[in-house]
C-alpha positions, 0 to 999 in steps of 0.5 A, a space after each residue: 077009898 073015900 069018894 073024895 080020893 077017888 074023884 082027885 086020882 081020876 082027875 090027877 090020872 087024866 091030866 096026866 094022861 093028856 100031859 103024855 099025849 101031848 108031849 109024845 106029839 110035841 116030841 113027834 113034831 121035834 122029830 119030824 121037824 128038819 124033814 119038813 123043813 127041808 121040804 119047798 113050801 107048797 105054793 105062795 099066793 101070788 102063784 094064784 091071785 083073786 079071780 073077779 074084780 079088785 077091791 077098787 073095781 067091785 065097790 063103789 065110796 060113799 059117805 063116811 059112817 064113822 071113825 074108830 080106833 081101828 079105822 073107817 066105816 063107809 057105806 058103799 056099793 058093791 057092784 058084783 051083789 047090787 046092793 048098798 052094803 058097809 066096809 070097815 076099813 082098816 
């Protein structure tokens, strides 16, 4: 077999193996989906509220540095780390 044909055959085999593996995974996932859907959700975020200061308690708002299509950037003082930082507000 010429080298070019051998390379093409190897590539086709690799693609075929990848498709077979993906198909097997999808079939297993579809088979197991009803069992997973029947289980209750693990936990909600509300079950464990974050510890530490809330953003309004942690940061002291400062000067507006810039405004763009996705929000604004302000200079704020982070009371926890004791430094002035930039914060993007969406």
